[in-house]
C-alpha positions as CSV (number, residue, x, y, z in Angstrom):
1,M,-0.2,-0.7,0.0
2,M,1.5,3.7,-1.0
3,E,2.1,5.9,1.9
4,H,0.6,9.2,2.0
5,P,3.3,12.3,2.3
6,K,3.1,13.1,5.8
7,I,2.1,17.3,6.3
8,S,3.3,18.9,8.6
9,P,0.8,21.8,10.3
10,A,2.2,25.1,9.5
11,A,3.5,26.9,12.0
12,G,5.2,30.6,12.8
13,R,5.1,32.9,10.9
14,L,5.4,32.9,6.5
15,G,6.3,34.5,4.6
16,V,5.4,35.9,1.0
17,L,7.4,37.3,-1.6
18,L,6.2,38.8,-4.9
19,P,8.2,39.6,-8.0
20,G,5.9,42.4,-9.2
21,M,4.2,44.8,-6.7
22,G,1.4,46.1,-8.8
23,A,-2.0,46.0,-9.0
24,V,-1.7,42.1,-8.3
25,A,0.0,42.0,-5.7
26,T,-1.1,45.4,-4.1
27,T,-4.7,43.9,-4.3
28,T,-3.7,40.5,-2.8
29,I,-2.1,42.3,0.2
30,A,-4.7,45.4,1.3
31,G,-7.4,42.7,0.8
32,V,-5.5,40.0,3.9
33,L,-4.7,43.1,6.1
34,L,-8.5,44.5,5.8
35,V,-9.3,41.1,6.2
36,R,-7.4,40.8,9.2
37,R,-8.8,43.9,11.0
38,G,-11.9,42.6,10.6
39,L,-12.6,45.5,7.8
40,A,-14.0,43.0,4.6
41,T,-14.6,39.9,4.0
42,P,-12.4,37.2,2.4
43,I,-14.2,36.8,-0.7
44,G,-13.0,34.6,-3.4
45,S,-10.6,32.9,-1.0
46,L,-10.7,29.4,-1.0
47,T,-8.6,29.1,1.9
48,Q,-10.9,31.3,4.0
49,M,-14.4,30.7,3.2
50,N,-15.2,27.0,0.9
51,T,-15.6,24.2,2.6
52,I,-14.8,20.2,1.9
53,R,-17.4,17.6,2.6
54,L,-16.2,14.9,5.0
55,G,-18.2,11.0,4.3
56,R,-21.6,10.7,3.6
57,R,-23.5,13.5,1.9
58,T,-26.2,12.9,4.8
59,E,-23.5,13.3,7.4
60,N,-23.5,16.7,7.3
61,R,-19.4,17.5,7.8
62,T,-18.2,19.9,6.1
63,P,-16.0,22.4,7.9
64,L,-14.4,24.9,6.4
65,I,-11.1,24.3,4.4
66,K,-9.3,26.7,6.5
67,D,-10.6,24.5,9.7
68,F,-9.8,21.4,8.3
69,I,-6.2,22.0,7.3
70,A,-3.4,22.9,9.6
71,L,-3.1,26.5,7.3
72,A,-0.8,29.8,8.4
73,E,-3.2,32.6,9.6
74,L,-3.6,35.5,8.2
75,D,-2.5,37.6,11.3
76,D,0.9,34.9,10.4
77,I,1.8,36.4,7.2
78,V,4.7,38.7,6.0
79,F,4.4,40.9,2.7
80,G,7.7,41.7,0.6
81,G,8.1,41.7,-3.0
82,W,10.2,43.1,-5.8
83,D,9.6,45.8,-8.2
84,P,11.7,48.3,-10.9
85,I,9.1,51.4,-9.7
86,P,10.8,52.4,-5.9
87,D,6.8,52.7,-4.6
88,N,5.8,51.3,-1.7
89,A,2.6,49.7,-1.5
90,Y,0.3,52.1,-0.7
91,E,1.5,54.3,-3.5
92,S,1.4,51.4,-5.9
93,A,-2.4,50.6,-4.6
94,V,-3.5,54.0,-5.3
95,N,-1.8,54.2,-8.8
96,A,-3.6,51.0,-9.8
97,G,-6.4,52.1,-8.9
98,V,-8.2,49.1,-8.1
99,L,-9.1,50.0,-4.6
100,S,-11.1,53.1,-3.3
101,A,-9.9,55.4,-0.6
102,Q,-12.8,53.8,1.8
103,H,-10.0,50.9,1.6
104,L,-6.9,51.7,1.7
105,D,-6.9,54.8,4.1
106,P,-7.0,51.9,6.7
107,I,-4.7,50.5,6.4
108,R,-2.1,52.7,5.1
109,D,0.5,53.2,7.3
110,E,0.7,49.1,6.9
111,L,1.0,49.2,3.3
112,S,3.5,52.5,3.4
113,A,5.7,50.3,5.3
114,I,5.9,47.2,2.5
115,A,8.5,49.3,0.0
116,P,10.0,46.9,-3.1
117,M,13.3,45.7,-3.1
118,P,15.4,46.7,-6.2
119,A,14.3,44.1,-8.7
120,A,15.7,41.6,-11.6
121,F,14.4,43.1,-14.4
122,D,14.3,44.0,-17.9
123,T,13.1,45.8,-20.9
124,E,13.9,43.1,-23.3
125,Y,11.7,40.4,-22.2
126,V,9.0,43.6,-20.9
127,T,8.6,46.0,-22.7
128,R,6.0,49.0,-21.7
129,L,7.6,49.7,-18.5
130,D,10.9,50.4,-16.5
131,G,11.3,52.0,-13.7
132,P,15.2,53.0,-11.5
133,N,14.8,50.4,-9.1
134,K,16.8,47.5,-10.2
135,K,19.3,45.6,-9.5
136,T,23.2,45.1,-11.9
137,G,25.8,42.3,-12.3
138,A,28.1,41.5,-14.8
139,N,25.8,38.9,-15.4
140,K,22.4,36.9,-14.8
141,R,24.1,34.5,-11.9
142,E,24.9,37.2,-10.0
143,I,21.6,39.3,-10.4
144,A,20.1,35.7,-9.2
145,E,22.3,35.4,-6.2
146,S,21.4,39.4,-5.5
147,L,17.9,38.0,-4.9
148,R,19.2,34.5,-3.1
149,E,20.5,37.4,-0.4
150,D,17.5,39.3,-0.8
151,I,15.5,36.1,0.1
152,R,17.7,35.1,3.1
153,K,18.0,38.2,4.5
154,F,13.7,39.1,4.6
155,K,13.5,35.9,6.2
156,A,16.0,36.7,8.7
157,E,14.5,40.3,9.5
158,N,11.0,39.2,9.5
159,E,11.5,36.0,12.1
160,C,9.5,34.1,9.0
161,N,9.6,30.1,9.9
162,R,8.8,29.4,6.3
163,L,8.5,31.3,2.8
164,V,6.4,31.5,-0.5
165,M,7.2,33.2,-3.9
166,V,4.6,34.1,-6.1
167,W,5.1,35.8,-8.8
168,C,2.7,38.8,-9.8
169,G,4.6,40.8,-12.5
170,S,4.1,41.6,-15.6
171,T,3.8,38.7,-18.4
172,E,7.1,38.7,-20.5
173,I,8.1,38.1,-24.4
174,F,7.1,34.6,-25.3
175,L,10.0,31.8,-25.3
176,R,10.6,28.4,-26.1
177,A,12.3,26.2,-23.1
178,G,15.6,25.1,-24.6
179,P,19.5,23.2,-23.8
180,A,20.2,26.5,-21.1
181,H,16.7,25.0,-19.7
182,E,17.9,21.4,-19.0
183,T,19.3,21.1,-16.8
184,V,20.0,23.6,-13.6
185,E,23.9,23.0,-14.1
186,S,22.8,24.4,-17.9
187,F,20.9,26.7,-16.7
188,E,23.7,28.0,-14.4
189,K,26.0,28.1,-17.3
190,A,23.6,30.0,-19.4
191,M,22.9,32.5,-16.8
192,E,26.6,33.1,-16.6
193,E,26.7,34.2,-20.2
194,N,23.3,36.3,-20.7
195,D,21.9,33.8,-22.5
196,P,18.3,35.5,-24.1
197,S,17.1,31.9,-23.3
198,I,17.0,32.8,-19.7
199,A,14.4,35.6,-19.3
200,P,14.0,37.3,-15.5
201,S,11.0,35.7,-13.7
202,M,12.8,32.4,-14.3
203,L,16.0,34.3,-12.0
204,Y,13.3,34.6,-9.3
205,A,12.1,31.0,-9.6
206,Y,16.1,29.3,-10.0
207,A,16.6,32.0,-6.2
208,A,12.7,30.7,-5.0
209,L,14.2,26.6,-5.5
210,M,17.5,27.2,-4.4
211,E,16.7,28.3,-1.4
212,G,14.4,25.8,-0.5
213,V,10.9,28.4,-1.2
214,P,8.1,27.2,-3.1
215,Y,7.4,29.3,-6.5
216,A,4.2,30.3,-7.8
217,N,3.9,31.7,-11.9
218,G,1.3,33.7,-11.9
219,A,1.7,34.8,-15.7
220,P,1.3,32.8,-19.1
221,N,4.9,33.2,-19.3
222,L,8.2,30.2,-19.4
223,S,9.3,30.7,-15.9
224,A,9.4,27.2,-14.0
225,D,7.8,24.9,-15.7
226,F,11.1,23.4,-17.9
227,P,13.0,19.9,-16.9
228,A,15.9,21.7,-14.6
229,F,13.3,23.2,-12.6
230,E,10.8,20.3,-12.2
231,D,13.4,18.1,-11.7
232,Y,15.0,20.0,-9.0
233,A,12.1,20.7,-7.6
234,V,10.8,16.7,-7.7
235,E,14.4,16.0,-6.2
236,N,14.3,18.5,-3.4
237,G,10.4,18.3,-2.2
238,L,9.9,21.8,-4.0
239,P,6.1,23.0,-5.0
240,I,6.6,24.3,-7.8
241,V,3.1,25.3,-10.0
242,G,1.4,28.4,-12.0
243,K,1.2,29.4,-15.1
244,D,-1.2,32.3,-15.2
245,F,-4.1,33.0,-12.1
246,K,-6.8,33.3,-14.0
247,T,-9.1,34.8,-11.6
248,G,-11.0,37.4,-14.1
249,Q,-11.9,37.1,-18.0
250,T,-9.0,34.5,-18.4
251,L,-11.1,32.0,-15.6
252,M,-14.7,32.8,-17.4
253,K,-12.9,32.0,-21.0
254,T,-12.2,28.3,-19.6
255,I,-14.9,27.7,-18.1
256,L,-18.1,28.8,-20.8
257,A,-15.2,27.4,-23.8
258,P,-16.0,23.7,-23.3
259,G,-19.6,24.3,-22.9
260,F,-19.9,26.1,-26.3
261,K,-17.6,22.8,-27.3
262,A,-19.7,20.5,-25.5
263,R,-22.9,21.9,-27.6
264,M,-21.3,23.2,-30.5
265,L,-22.5,26.8,-30.1
266,G,-19.8,28.8,-32.6
267,I,-19.3,32.2,-31.5
268,H,-18.0,35.0,-33.9
269,G,-15.3,35.6,-32.1
270,W,-14.6,36.7,-27.7
271,F,-13.2,39.7,-27.1
272,S,-11.9,40.7,-23.4
273,T,-9.9,43.4,-21.6
274,N,-7.3,42.7,-18.0
275,I,-9.0,45.8,-16.2
276,L,-5.5,45.1,-14.0
């Protein structure tokens, strides 16, 4: 009989590191801060609001997921991140315009205290934005090592027991996995040679995995889903997930499209806008 892996209960502080502190990241941070102050309800949160059914339906045992699984409490979460634009989380949230002053003013001090670390960023991969808060180095390997140092420093300064990294940056240009992405060794060599197939998001994923930090990709670009990182993650028991957040118009497309196909309903076009 196959043994199920044992999952240790969450304990201590959880650091959530967010590369890209724009609309998505600051809305997430503000939401958590408001909920834990009792100023908002965690609408849309699977962990905080959804339930799980235990046993037969007639037994009526449906605890909240957060009460069934020993997850981190919202009070135990601390946020950090990187961005080429030096605005703190409050300034960035105001600029994003997703939340109003009604939501942001009560948590202004907490948001203002979250300032982005200098980012691994290159306009060759994201062409529509830029900023002065960027790392420099002789090659991409040096920049990745700087990210690793940021992770270690953040964990120590915030007394975190565990960390997770979630890519919240803009979607990068399309890249295919190639020889540089086959092994960790080939990837490191490619970083040292400033190989153009190594995008900034990959540097974050590399830094996270090398520091033992699970990595989630919230954008559809190539970031961690290639053999070098997948093999390393399996060997070291590190989760890597994600190929887009799919919380808005993309989610609706993936829900509706199979239904249209199943009923053989044709459409002339499909147009939508990502407001974030």
